[in-house]
N, CA, C, O and the ligand as a Tripos MOL2 file, in Angstrom:
@<TRIPOS>MOLECULE
protein
  253   251    64     0     0
PROTEIN
NO_CHARGES

@<TRIPOS>ATOM
      1 N         -15.6260   -0.1240   25.5540 N.3       1 MET1
      2 CA        -14.9230    0.9420   26.2640 C.3       1 MET1
      3 C         -14.4150    0.4140   27.6040 C.2       1 MET1
      4 O         -15.1050   -0.3200   28.3110 O.2       1 MET1
      5 N         -13.2530    0.7930   27.9090 N.am      2 GLU2
      6 CA        -12.6650    0.2920   29.1390 C.3       2 GLU2
      7 C         -13.0700    1.1640   30.3260 C.2       2 GLU2
      8 O         -13.0520    2.3920   30.2490 O.2       2 GLU2
      9 N         -13.4280    0.5180   31.3960 N.am      3 GLN3
     10 CA        -13.7630    1.2590   32.6050 C.3       3 GLN3
     11 C         -12.4850    1.5900   33.3730 C.2       3 GLN3
     12 O         -11.4970    0.8570   33.3240 O.2       3 GLN3
     13 N         -12.5350    2.7000   34.0700 N.am      4 PHE4
     14 CA        -11.3880    3.0660   34.8900 C.3       4 PHE4
     15 C         -11.4080    2.2280   36.1560 C.2       4 PHE4
     16 O         -12.4500    2.0120   36.7740 O.2       4 PHE4
     17 N         -10.2640    1.7820   36.5070 N.am      5 LYS5
     18 CA        -10.1860    0.8580   37.6250 C.3       5 LYS5
     19 C          -9.4540    1.4740   38.8040 C.2       5 LYS5
     20 O          -8.5360    2.2790   38.6470 O.2       5 LYS5
     21 N          -9.8810    1.0790   39.9650 N.am      6 GLY6
     22 CA         -9.1050    1.3740   41.1560 C.3       6 GLY6
     23 C          -9.3350    2.7470   41.7450 C.2       6 GLY6
     24 O          -9.9160    3.6310   41.1140 O.2       6 GLY6
     25 N          -8.8790    2.9000   42.9320 N.am      7 GLN7
     26 CA         -9.0640    4.1360   43.6790 C.3       7 GLN7
     27 C          -7.9720    5.1460   43.3350 C.2       7 GLN7
     28 O          -8.1660    6.3530   43.4870 O.2       7 GLN7
     29 N          -6.8520    4.6620   42.8820 N.am      8 ASP8
     30 CA         -5.7300    5.5510   42.6060 C.3       8 ASP8
     31 C          -6.1030    6.6440   41.6260 C.2       8 ASP8
     32 O          -5.8050    7.8210   41.8310 O.2       8 ASP8
     33 N          -6.7600    6.2300   40.5600 N.am      9 ILE9
     34 CA         -7.0780    7.2070   39.5150 C.3       9 ILE9
     35 C          -8.1200    8.2060   40.0080 C.2       9 ILE9
     36 O          -8.0780    9.3830   39.6490 O.2       9 ILE9
     37 N          -9.0520    7.7360   40.8290 N.am     10 LEU10
     38 CA        -10.0610    8.6430   41.3760 C.3      10 LEU10
     39 C          -9.4180    9.6970   42.2620 C.2      10 LEU10
     40 O          -9.7640   10.8760   42.2000 O.2      10 LEU10
     41 N          -8.4940    9.2620   43.0750 N.am     11 ASN11
     42 CA         -7.7840   10.2030   43.9280 C.3      11 ASN11
     43 C          -6.9820   11.1920   43.0940 C.2      11 ASN11
     44 O          -6.9110   12.3810   43.4060 O.2      11 ASN11
     45 N          -6.3940   10.6880   42.0510 N.am     12 PHE12
     46 CA         -5.6000   11.5410   41.1890 C.3      12 PHE12
     47 C          -6.4600   12.6020   40.5200 C.2      12 PHE12
     48 O          -6.0770   13.7700   40.4500 O.2      12 PHE12
     49 N          -7.6190   12.1930   40.0310 N.am     13 ILE13
     50 CA         -8.5110   13.1200   39.3400 C.3      13 ILE13
     51 C          -8.9640   14.2430   40.2760 C.2      13 ILE13
     52 O          -9.0690   15.3970   39.8610 O.2      13 ILE13
     53 N          -9.2280   13.9060   41.5200 N.am     14 LYS14
     54 CA         -9.6560   14.9140   42.4920 C.3      14 LYS14
     55 C          -8.6200   16.0140   42.6660 C.2      14 LYS14
     56 O          -8.9490   17.1550   42.9890 O.2      14 LYS14
     57 N          -7.3740   15.6520   42.4500 N.am     15 GLU15
     58 CA         -6.3060   16.6150   42.6580 C.3      15 GLU15
     59 C          -6.0350   17.4810   41.4300 C.2      15 GLU15
     60 O          -5.2420   18.4210   41.4890 O.2      15 GLU15
     61 N          -6.6780   17.1700   40.3500 N.am     16 LEU16
     62 CA         -6.4570   17.9590   39.1470 C.3      16 LEU16
     63 C          -7.0580   19.3490   39.3260 C.2      16 LEU16
     64 O          -8.1230   19.4990   39.9250 O.2      16 LEU16
     65 N          -6.3750   20.3610   38.8040 N.am     17 PRO17
     66 CA         -6.7440   21.7510   39.0890 C.3      17 PRO17
     67 C          -8.0760   22.1930   38.4910 C.2      17 PRO17
     68 O          -8.7620   23.0220   39.0880 O.2      17 PRO17
     69 N          -8.4520   21.6790   37.3600 N.am     18 ASN18
     70 CA         -9.7240   22.1190   36.7940 C.3      18 ASN18
     71 C         -10.3130   21.0630   35.8540 C.2      18 ASN18
     72 O          -9.6820   20.0540   35.5390 O.2      18 ASN18
     73 N         -11.5160   21.3280   35.4310 N.am     19 ASP19
     74 CA        -12.2710   20.3600   34.6440 C.3      19 ASP19
     75 C         -11.6080   20.0400   33.3080 C.2      19 ASP19
     76 O         -11.5970   18.8920   32.8660 O.2      19 ASP19
     77 N         -11.0540   21.0740   32.6730 N.am     20 ASP20
     78 CA        -10.4330   20.8550   31.3720 C.3      20 ASP20
     79 C          -9.2300   19.9310   31.4710 C.2      20 ASP20
     80 O          -9.0360   19.0430   30.6410 O.2      20 ASP20
     81 N          -8.4380   20.1570   32.4930 N.am     21 VAL21
     82 CA         -7.2720   19.3040   32.6880 C.3      21 VAL21
     83 C          -7.7290   17.8820   32.9690 C.2      21 VAL21
     84 O          -7.1340   16.9170   32.4880 O.2      21 VAL21
     85 N          -8.7910   17.7650   33.7530 N.am     22 CYS22
     86 CA         -9.3440   16.4610   34.0810 C.3      22 CYS22
     87 C          -9.8110   15.7390   32.8230 C.2      22 CYS22
     88 O          -9.4980   14.5640   32.6250 O.2      22 CYS22
     89 N         -10.5520   16.4340   31.9800 N.am     23 LYS23
     90 CA        -11.0470   15.8430   30.7350 C.3      23 LYS23
     91 C          -9.9070   15.4360   29.8240 C.2      23 LYS23
     92 O          -9.9290   14.3700   29.2090 O.2      23 LYS23
     93 N          -8.9130   16.3030   29.7490 N.am     24 ALA24
     94 CA         -7.7670   16.0070   28.9010 C.3      24 ALA24
     95 C          -7.0550   14.7540   29.4020 C.2      24 ALA24
     96 O          -6.5870   13.9210   28.6250 O.2      24 ALA24
     97 N          -6.9910   14.6530   30.7130 N.am     25 TYR25
     98 CA         -6.3290   13.4890   31.2930 C.3      25 TYR25
     99 C          -7.1240   12.2210   31.0120 C.2      25 TYR25
    100 O          -6.5590   11.1900   30.6450 O.2      25 TYR25
    101 N          -8.4300   12.3050   31.1860 N.am     26 LEU26
    102 CA         -9.2840   11.1430   30.9250 C.3      26 LEU26
    103 C          -9.2170   10.7340   29.4600 C.2      26 LEU26
    104 O          -9.1850    9.5480   29.1310 O.2      26 LEU26
    105 N          -9.1960   11.7330   28.5890 N.am     27 ALA27
    106 CA         -9.1220   11.4430   27.1540 C.3      27 ALA27
    107 C          -7.8200   10.7240   26.8240 C.2      27 ALA27
    108 O          -7.7770    9.8210   25.9880 O.2      27 ALA27
    109 N          -6.7850   11.1440   27.4910 N.am     28 LYS28
    110 CA         -5.4790   10.5320   27.2620 C.3      28 LYS28
    111 C          -5.5070    9.0520   27.6420 C.2      28 LYS28
    112 O          -4.9640    8.2070   26.9310 O.2      28 LYS28
    113 N          -6.1340    8.7570   28.7520 N.am     29 ILE29
    114 CA         -6.2490    7.3640   29.1780 C.3      29 ILE29
    115 C          -7.1600    6.5890   28.2380 C.2      29 ILE29
    116 O          -6.8480    5.4790   27.8070 O.2      29 ILE29
    117 N          -8.2820    7.2010   27.9390 N.am     30 LYS30
    118 CA         -9.2960    6.5620   27.1140 C.3      30 LYS30
    119 C          -8.7410    6.1890   25.7520 C.2      30 LYS30
    120 O          -9.0470    5.1200   25.2230 O.2      30 LYS30
    121 N          -7.9250    7.0660   25.1830 N.am     31 TRP31
    122 CA         -7.4450    6.8470   23.8230 C.3      31 TRP31
    123 C          -5.9450    6.5750   23.7720 C.2      31 TRP31
    124 O          -5.2870    6.8170   22.7600 O.2      31 TRP31
    125 N          -5.4260    6.0730   24.8710 N.am     32 GLN32
    126 CA         -3.9760    5.8460   24.8840 C.3      32 GLN32
    127 C          -3.5590    4.7780   23.8710 C.2      32 GLN32
    128 O          -2.4270    4.7790   23.3880 O.2      32 GLN32
    129 N          -4.4740    3.8760   23.5590 N.am     33 ASP33
    130 CA         -4.1740    2.8540   22.5560 C.3      33 ASP33
    131 C          -4.7410    3.2130   21.1900 C.2      33 ASP33
    132 O          -4.8170    2.3740   20.2920 O.2      33 ASP33
    133 N          -5.1330    4.4600   21.0490 N.am     34 GLY34
    134 CA         -5.6930    4.9110   19.7860 C.3      34 GLY34
    135 C          -7.1770    5.1920   19.9080 C.2      34 GLY34
    136 O          -7.8810    4.5830   20.7140 O.2      34 GLY34
    137 N          -7.6280    6.1080   19.1060 N.am     35 PHE35
    138 CA         -9.0320    6.5110   19.1330 C.3      35 PHE35
    139 C          -9.9280    5.4370   18.5180 C.2      35 PHE35
    140 O          -9.6110    4.8600   17.4770 O.2      35 PHE35
    141 N         -11.0610    5.1840   19.1920 N.am     36 THR36
    142 CA        -12.0910    4.3530   18.6000 C.3      36 THR36
    143 C         -13.4320    5.0540   18.8020 C.2      36 THR36
    144 O         -13.8130    5.3650   19.9300 O.2      36 THR36
    145 N         -14.1310    5.2960   17.7230 N.am     37 CYS37
    146 CA        -15.4230    5.9770   17.7940 C.3      37 CYS37
    147 C         -16.4490    5.0760   18.4650 C.2      37 CYS37
    148 O         -16.5580    3.8940   18.1410 O.2      37 CYS37
    149 N         -17.2090    5.6530   19.4150 N.am     38 SER38
    150 CA        -18.2040    4.8520   20.1330 C.3      38 SER38
    151 C         -19.4580    4.6330   19.2880 C.2      38 SER38
    152 O         -20.2730    3.7630   19.5960 O.2      38 SER38
    153 N         -19.6100    5.4110   18.2370 N.am     39 LYS39
    154 CA        -20.8040    5.2640   17.3970 C.3      39 LYS39
    155 C         -20.6000    4.2680   16.2630 C.2      39 LYS39
    156 O         -21.4330    3.3900   16.0400 O.2      39 LYS39
    157 N         -19.4880    4.4090   15.5510 N.am     40 CYS40
    158 CA        -19.3030    3.5610   14.3730 C.3      40 CYS40
    159 C         -18.0990    2.6400   14.5030 C.2      40 CYS40
    160 O         -17.8690    1.7930   13.6400 O.2      40 CYS40
    161 N         -17.3420    2.7980   15.5580 N.am     41 GLY41
    162 CA        -16.1740    1.9440   15.7470 C.3      41 GLY41
    163 C         -14.9850    2.3280   14.8900 C.2      41 GLY41
    164 O         -13.9690    1.6330   14.8620 O.2      41 GLY41
    165 N         -15.1240    3.4420   14.1930 N.am     42 GLY42
    166 CA        -14.0250    3.9030   13.3510 C.3      42 GLY42
    167 C         -12.8130    4.3040   14.1730 C.2      42 GLY42
    168 O         -12.9410    4.7390   15.3170 O.2      42 GLY42
    169 N         -11.6650    4.1580   13.5940 N.am     43 THR43
    170 CA        -10.4390    4.4830   14.3220 C.3      43 THR43
    171 C          -9.7270    5.6810   13.7140 C.2      43 THR43
    172 O          -8.6190    6.0200   14.1300 O.2      43 THR43
    173 N         -10.3460    6.3200   12.7430 N.am     44 LYS44
    174 CA         -9.7200    7.4910   12.1470 C.3      44 LYS44
    175 C         -10.4480    8.7450   12.5930 C.2      44 LYS44
    176 O         -11.6540    8.8890   12.3920 O.2      44 LYS44
    177 N          -9.7060    9.6340   13.1910 N.am     45 GLY45
    178 CA        -10.2920   10.8760   13.6260 C.3      45 GLY45
    179 C          -9.1990   11.8580   13.9410 C.2      45 GLY45
    180 O          -8.0140   11.5290   13.8760 O.2      45 GLY45
    181 N          -9.5970   13.0680   14.2840 N.am     46 CYS46
    182 CA         -8.5930   14.0370   14.6790 C.3      46 CYS46
    183 C          -8.9510   14.6110   16.0360 C.2      46 CYS46
    184 O         -10.1230   14.7340   16.3920 O.2      46 CYS46
    185 N          -7.9430   14.9480   16.7640 N.am     47 GLU47
    186 CA         -8.1320   15.4830   18.0950 C.3      47 GLU47
    187 C          -8.5900   16.9340   18.0090 C.2      47 GLU47
    188 O          -8.0960   17.7160   17.1980 O.2      47 GLU47
    189 N          -9.5420   17.2680   18.8640 N.am     48 LYS48
    190 CA        -10.0320   18.6470   18.8880 C.3      48 LYS48
    191 C          -9.9580   19.1720   20.3070 C.2      48 LYS48
    192 O         -10.3100   18.4700   21.2550 O.2      48 LYS48
    193 N          -9.5120   20.3790   20.4510 N.am     49 SER49
    194 CA         -9.4980   21.0730   21.7380 C.3      49 SER49
    195 C          -8.7740   20.2910   22.8240 C.2      49 SER49
    196 O          -8.9850   20.5310   24.0130 O.2      49 SER49
    197 N          -7.9410   19.3760   22.4280 N.am     50 GLY50
    198 CA         -7.1460   18.6480   23.4090 C.3      50 GLY50
    199 C          -7.8360   17.4430   24.0110 C.2      50 GLY50
    200 O          -7.1530   16.5070   24.4260 O.2      50 GLY50
    201 N          -9.1560   17.4210   24.0770 N.am     51 TYR51
    202 CA         -9.8150   16.2900   24.7250 C.3      51 TYR51
    203 C         -11.0840   15.8210   24.0200 C.2      51 TYR51
    204 O         -11.8200   14.9920   24.5560 O.2      51 TYR51
    205 N         -11.3400   16.3350   22.8410 N.am     52 ASN52
    206 CA        -12.4210   15.7870   22.0230 C.3      52 ASN52
    207 C         -11.8160   15.1560   20.7860 C.2      52 ASN52
    208 O         -10.7270   15.5240   20.3450 O.2      52 ASN52
    209 N         -12.5540   14.1880   20.2320 N.am     53 TYR53
    210 CA        -12.0840   13.5510   19.0230 C.3      53 TYR53
    211 C         -13.1980   13.5830   17.9930 C.2      53 TYR53
    212 O         -14.3360   13.2050   18.2690 O.2      53 TYR53
    213 N         -12.8520   14.0330   16.8230 N.am     54 HIS54
    214 CA        -13.8180   14.0880   15.7390 C.3      54 HIS54
    215 C         -13.6090   12.8830   14.8280 C.2      54 HIS54
    216 O         -12.5410   12.7150   14.2390 O.2      54 HIS54
    217 N         -14.6500   12.0420   14.7190 N.am     55 CYS55
    218 CA        -14.5510   10.8430   13.8860 C.3      55 CYS55
    219 C         -14.7430   11.2180   12.4250 C.2      55 CYS55
    220 O         -15.7260   11.8670   12.0650 O.2      55 CYS55
    221 N         -13.7970   10.8050   11.5840 N.am     56 TYR56
    222 CA        -13.9060   11.1150   10.1590 C.3      56 TYR56
    223 C         -15.0320   10.3240    9.4930 C.2      56 TYR56
    224 O         -15.6630   10.7980    8.5480 O.2      56 TYR56
    225 N         -15.2720    9.1260    9.9910 N.am     57 ALA57
    226 CA        -16.2180    8.2370    9.3270 C.3      57 ALA57
    227 C         -17.6650    8.6980    9.4810 C.2      57 ALA57
    228 O         -18.4230    8.6560    8.5120 O.2      57 ALA57
    229 N         -18.0650    9.1370   10.6780 N.am     58 CYS58
    230 CA        -19.4750    9.4610   10.9060 C.3      58 CYS58
    231 C         -19.6920   10.8700   11.4460 C.2      58 CYS58
    232 O         -20.8240   11.2500   11.7460 O.2      58 CYS58
    233 N         -18.6160   11.6500   11.5710 N.am     59 ASP59
    234 CA        -18.7070   13.0240   12.0630 C.3      59 ASP59
    235 C         -19.0850   13.1350   13.5390 C.2      59 ASP59
    236 O         -19.3580   14.2270   14.0360 O.2      59 ASP59
    237 N         -19.0990   12.0200   14.2190 N.am     60 HIS60
    238 CA        -19.3790   12.0530   15.6450 C.3      60 HIS60
    239 C         -18.2130   12.7040   16.3870 C.2      60 HIS60
    240 O         -17.0480   12.4350   16.0940 O.2      60 HIS60
    241 N         -18.5420   13.5620   17.3500 N.am     61 VAL61
    242 CA        -17.4950   14.1270   18.1890 C.3      61 VAL61
    243 C         -17.5270   13.4500   19.5380 C.2      61 VAL61
    244 O         -18.4930   13.5600   20.2940 O.2      61 VAL61
    245 N         -16.4680   12.7610   19.8170 N.am     62 GLU62
    246 CA        -16.3570   11.9850   21.0410 C.3      62 GLU62
    247 C         -15.6560   12.8180   22.0970 C.2      62 GLU62
    248 O         -14.6350   13.4450   21.8160 O.2      62 GLU62
    249 N         -16.1880   12.8310   23.2950 N.am     63 SER63
    250 CA        -15.5370   13.5930   24.3620 C.3      63 SER63
    251 C         -15.2350   12.7040   25.5510 C.2      63 SER63
    252 O         -14.6870   13.1720   26.5480 O.2      63 SER63
    253 ZN        -17.6910    7.3710   14.0540 Zn       64 ZN64
@<TRIPOS>BOND
     1     1     2 1
     2     2     3 1
     3     3     4 2
     4     3     5 am
     5     5     6 1
     6     6     7 1
     7     7     8 2
     8     7     9 am
     9     9    10 1
    10    10    11 1
    11    11    12 2
    12    11    13 am
    13    13    14 1
    14    14    15 1
    15    15    16 2
    16    15    17 am
    17    17    18 1
    18    18    19 1
    19    19    20 2
    20    19    21 am
    21    21    22 1
    22    22    23 1
    23    23    24 2
    24    23    25 am
    25    25    26 1
    26    26    27 1
    27    27    28 2
    28    27    29 am
    29    29    30 1
    30    30    31 1
    31    31    32 2
    32    31    33 am
    33    33    34 1
    34    34    35 1
    35    35    36 2
    36    35    37 am
    37    37    38 1
    38    38    39 1
    39    39    40 2
    40    39    41 am
    41    41    42 1
    42    42    43 1
    43    43    44 2
    44    43    45 am
    45    45    46 1
    46    46    47 1
    47    47    48 2
    48    47    49 am
    49    49    50 1
    50    50    51 1
    51    51    52 2
    52    51    53 am
    53    53    54 1
    54    54    55 1
    55    55    56 2
    56    55    57 am
    57    57    58 1
    58    58    59 1
    59    59    60 2
    60    59    61 am
    61    61    62 1
    62    62    63 1
    63    63    64 2
    64    63    65 am
    65    65    66 1
    66    66    67 1
    67    67    68 2
    68    67    69 am
    69    69    70 1
    70    70    71 1
    71    71    72 2
    72    71    73 am
    73    73    74 1
    74    74    75 1
    75    75    76 2
    76    75    77 am
    77    77    78 1
    78    78    79 1
    79    79    80 2
    80    79    81 am
    81    81    82 1
    82    82    83 1
    83    83    84 2
    84    83    85 am
    85    85    86 1
    86    86    87 1
    87    87    88 2
    88    87    89 am
    89    89    90 1
    90    90    91 1
    91    91    92 2
    92    91    93 am
    93    93    94 1
    94    94    95 1
    95    95    96 2
    96    95    97 am
    97    97    98 1
    98    98    99 1
    99    99   100 2
   100    99   101 am
   101   101   102 1
   102   102   103 1
   103   103   104 2
   104   103   105 am
   105   105   106 1
   106   106   107 1
   107   107   108 2
   108   107   109 am
   109   109   110 1
   110   110   111 1
   111   111   112 2
   112   111   113 am
   113   113   114 1
   114   114   115 1
   115   115   116 2
   116   115   117 am
   117   117   118 1
   118   118   119 1
   119   119   120 2
   120   119   121 am
   121   121   122 1
   122   122   123 1
   123   123   124 2
   124   123   125 am
   125   125   126 1
   126   126   127 1
   127   127   128 2
   128   127   129 am
   129   129   130 1
   130   130   131 1
   131   131   132 2
   132   131   133 am
   133   133   134 1
   134   134   135 1
   135   135   136 2
   136   135   137 am
   137   137   138 1
   138   138   139 1
   139   139   140 2
   140   139   141 am
   141   141   142 1
   142   142   143 1
   143   143   144 2
   144   143   145 am
   145   145   146 1
   146   146   147 1
   147   147   148 2
   148   147   149 am
   149   149   150 1
   150   150   151 1
   151   151   152 2
   152   151   153 am
   153   153   154 1
   154   154   155 1
   155   155   156 2
   156   155   157 am
   157   157   158 1
   158   158   159 1
   159   159   160 2
   160   159   161 am
   161   161   162 1
   162   162   163 1
   163   163   164 2
   164   163   165 am
   165   165   166 1
   166   166   167 1
   167   167   168 2
   168   167   169 am
   169   169   170 1
   170   170   171 1
   171   171   172 2
   172   171   173 am
   173   173   174 1
   174   174   175 1
   175   175   176 2
   176   175   177 am
   177   177   178 1
   178   178   179 1
   179   179   180 2
   180   179   181 am
   181   181   182 1
   182   182   183 1
   183   183   184 2
   184   183   185 am
   185   185   186 1
   186   186   187 1
   187   187   188 2
   188   187   189 am
   189   189   190 1
   190   190   191 1
   191   191   192 2
   192   191   193 am
   193   193   194 1
   194   194   195 1
   195   195   196 2
   196   195   197 am
   197   197   198 1
   198   198   199 1
   199   199   200 2
   200   199   201 am
   201   201   202 1
   202   202   203 1
   203   203   204 2
   204   203   205 am
   205   205   206 1
   206   206   207 1
   207   207   208 2
   208   207   209 am
   209   209   210 1
   210   210   211 1
   211   211   212 2
   212   211   213 am
   213   213   214 1
   214   214   215 1
   215   215   216 2
   216   215   217 am
   217   217   218 1
   218   218   219 1
   219   219   220 2
   220   219   221 am
   221   221   222 1
   222   222   223 1
   223   223   224 2
   224   223   225 am
   225   225   226 1
   226   226   227 1
   227   227   228 2
   228   227   229 am
   229   229   230 1
   230   230   231 1
   231   231   232 2
   232   231   233 am
   233   233   234 1
   234   234   235 1
   235   235   236 2
   236   235   237 am
   237   237   238 1
   238   238   239 1
   239   239   240 2
   240   239   241 am
   241   241   242 1
   242   242   243 1
   243   243   244 2
   244   243   245 am
   245   245   246 1
   246   246   247 1
   247   247   248 2
   248   247   249 am
   249   249   250 1
   250   250   251 1
   251   251   252 2
@<TRIPOS>SUBSTRUCTURE
     1 MET1         2 RESIDUE 1 A MET
     2 GLU2         6 RESIDUE 1 A GLU
     3 GLN3        10 RESIDUE 1 A GLN
     4 PHE4        14 RESIDUE 1 A PHE
     5 LYS5        18 RESIDUE 1 A LYS
     6 GLY6        22 RESIDUE 1 A GLY
     7 GLN7        26 RESIDUE 1 A GLN
     8 ASP8        30 RESIDUE 1 A ASP
     9 ILE9        34 RESIDUE 1 A ILE
    10 LEU10       38 RESIDUE 1 A LEU
    11 ASN11       42 RESIDUE 1 A ASN
    12 PHE12       46 RESIDUE 1 A PHE
    13 ILE13       50 RESIDUE 1 A ILE
    14 LYS14       54 RESIDUE 1 A LYS
    15 GLU15       58 RESIDUE 1 A GLU
    16 LEU16       62 RESIDUE 1 A LEU
    17 PRO17       66 RESIDUE 1 A PRO
    18 ASN18       70 RESIDUE 1 A ASN
    19 ASP19       74 RESIDUE 1 A ASP
    20 ASP20       78 RESIDUE 1 A ASP
    21 VAL21       82 RESIDUE 1 A VAL
    22 CYS22       86 RESIDUE 1 A CYS
    23 LYS23       90 RESIDUE 1 A LYS
    24 ALA24       94 RESIDUE 1 A ALA
    25 TYR25       98 RESIDUE 1 A TYR
    26 LEU26      102 RESIDUE 1 A LEU
    27 ALA27      106 RESIDUE 1 A ALA
    28 LYS28      110 RESIDUE 1 A LYS
    29 ILE29      114 RESIDUE 1 A ILE
    30 LYS30      118 RESIDUE 1 A LYS
    31 TRP31      122 RESIDUE 1 A TRP
    32 GLN32      126 RESIDUE 1 A GLN
    33 ASP33      130 RESIDUE 1 A ASP
    34 GLY34      134 RESIDUE 1 A GLY
    35 PHE35      138 RESIDUE 1 A PHE
    36 THR36      142 RESIDUE 1 A THR
    37 CYS37      146 RESIDUE 1 A CYS
    38 SER38      150 RESIDUE 1 A SER
    39 LYS39      154 RESIDUE 1 A LYS
    40 CYS40      158 RESIDUE 1 A CYS
    41 GLY41      162 RESIDUE 1 A GLY
    42 GLY42      166 RESIDUE 1 A GLY
    43 THR43      170 RESIDUE 1 A THR
    44 LYS44      174 RESIDUE 1 A LYS
    45 GLY45      178 RESIDUE 1 A GLY
    46 CYS46      182 RESIDUE 1 A CYS
    47 GLU47      186 RESIDUE 1 A GLU
    48 LYS48      190 RESIDUE 1 A LYS
    49 SER49      194 RESIDUE 1 A SER
    50 GLY50      198 RESIDUE 1 A GLY
    51 TYR51      202 RESIDUE 1 A TYR
    52 ASN52      206 RESIDUE 1 A ASN
    53 TYR53      210 RESIDUE 1 A TYR
    54 HIS54      214 RESIDUE 1 A HIS
    55 CYS55      218 RESIDUE 1 A CYS
    56 TYR56      222 RESIDUE 1 A TYR
    57 ALA57      226 RESIDUE 1 A ALA
    58 CYS58      230 RESIDUE 1 A CYS
    59 ASP59      234 RESIDUE 1 A ASP
    60 HIS60      238 RESIDUE 1 A HIS
    61 VAL61      242 RESIDUE 1 A VAL
    62 GLU62      246 RESIDUE 1 A GLU
    63 SER63      250 RESIDUE 1 A SER
    64 ZN64       253 GROUP 0 **** ****
């Protein structure tokens, strides 16, 4: 998993209006190159609620 780098993104996150928007934004960065399950490494899943990902392979819900 890639760590977020730099102060820019931290400052940006602070300005986000609420937690959901923040999570959605983080999810977008996290999975900008495609979803990868942290449990099984699977890359097939579907997006849920805008910022969660449901892995088809192991049923893990990644947030
Ligand atoms: Zn999985």
